[in-house]
C-alpha positions in Angstrom: 10.9 -22.3 1.2 11.5 -20.5 4.5 15.2 -21.1 5.0 18.3 -22.7 3.8 21.1 -24.6 5.5 24.5 -25.3 3.9 27.3 -27.6 5.0 30.8 -26.3 4.6 32.1 -29.7 3.5 33.1 -31.0 0.1 29.7 -32.8 -0.1 28.0 -29.4 -0.9 25.0 -30.4 1.1 22.0 -28.0 1.1 18.8 -28.3 3.0 15.8 -26.2 1.8 13.5 -25.7 4.8 9.8 -25.4 4.3 7.0 -24.0 6.6 5.4 -27.5 6.9 8.7 -29.2 7.8 9.0 -31.2 4.6 12.6 -30.2 4.0 14.4 -31.0 0.8 18.0 -32.2 1.0 20.2 -31.7 -2.0 23.8 -32.8 -2.5 25.7 -31.0 -5.2 28.6 -33.5 -5.1 29.6 -34.9 -8.5 29.3 -31.6 -10.3 31.2 -31.2 -13.6 33.9 -30.1 -13.6 35.0 -32.0 -10.6 35.6 -30.2 -7.3 33.8 -27.1 -8.5 31.6 -25.5 -5.9 28.2 -24.1 -6.8 27.0 -23.3 -3.3 27.7 -19.6 -3.6 26.0 -19.3 -6.9 22.9 -21.1 -5.6 22.7 -19.1 -2.4 23.2 -15.8 -4.2 20.5 -16.6 -6.8 18.0 -17.7 -4.1 18.7 -14.5 -2.0 18.1 -12.3 -5.0 14.9 -14.1 -5.8 13.6 -13.9 -2.2 14.4 -10.2 -2.0 12.2 -9.6 -5.0 9.2 -11.5 -3.7 9.3 -12.0 0.1 12.2 -9.9 1.3 13.6 -12.5 3.6 15.3 -15.9 3.5 16.8 -17.4 6.7 20.3 -18.7 6.1 22.4 -21.0 8.2 25.9 -22.3 7.6 27.3 -24.8 10.0 29.2 -28.1 10.3 26.0 -30.0 11.2 22.7 -29.7 9.4 19.6 -29.5 11.6 
């Protein structure tokens, strides 16, 4: 994983970018309990992990996922 894109919408869409451009798209919609956002928790955990191993993770938050 080389980067991470997150949509600000209720869909909680996350794209994990890879160096070979085989990105993984994940939607956290439908979490229990309903309407609970896990985006912050996920991003925080990933950043902590990457600081320990590689030191860097590109992050992008925008209305459109590229």
